[in-house]
Residue, then its C-alpha position, 0 to 999 in steps of 0.5 A: x504495467x505503467x512506470x512507478x515513480x522511484x521512491x528510493x530517493x525520497x528518504x534514503x534511510x528508508x527502504x522502498x516498501x517503507x517509503x510507500x507506507x510512510x507516504x501513506x501515513x505521513x500526514x497522521x499526527x498520532x503515532x498510534x494512528x500511523x502504526x494501525x494504518x501501517x498494519x491495516x495497509x499491510x493486511x490489505x496487500x497480504x489478503x488481496x495479493x497473497x502470492x506477491x511480495x508486498x512491495x510488488x503488490x503495492x506497485x501493482x495496485x498503484x498501477x491499476x486504473x481507477x475502476x480496477x482499483x475500486x473493484x479490488x477495494x470492494x472485493x476486500x470490503x466484501x471479504x471483511x464482512 
């Protein structure tokens, strides 16, 4: 697995898992949108990586190459239908 950038130093008041989520929703102005995006992102990782702790699941997903990441996204979309 390739090295994942350490996010602990970005904001020392937020644990690493929260840093990943916060980075993904940081550009959303609405608090409601940020809340829903956080929930959706967490649901994605719980569904696609059910046996893996969420932080590790995020790191594993972010380490995937583009083809494999797209395949995971397509599988998730198919499960939602």
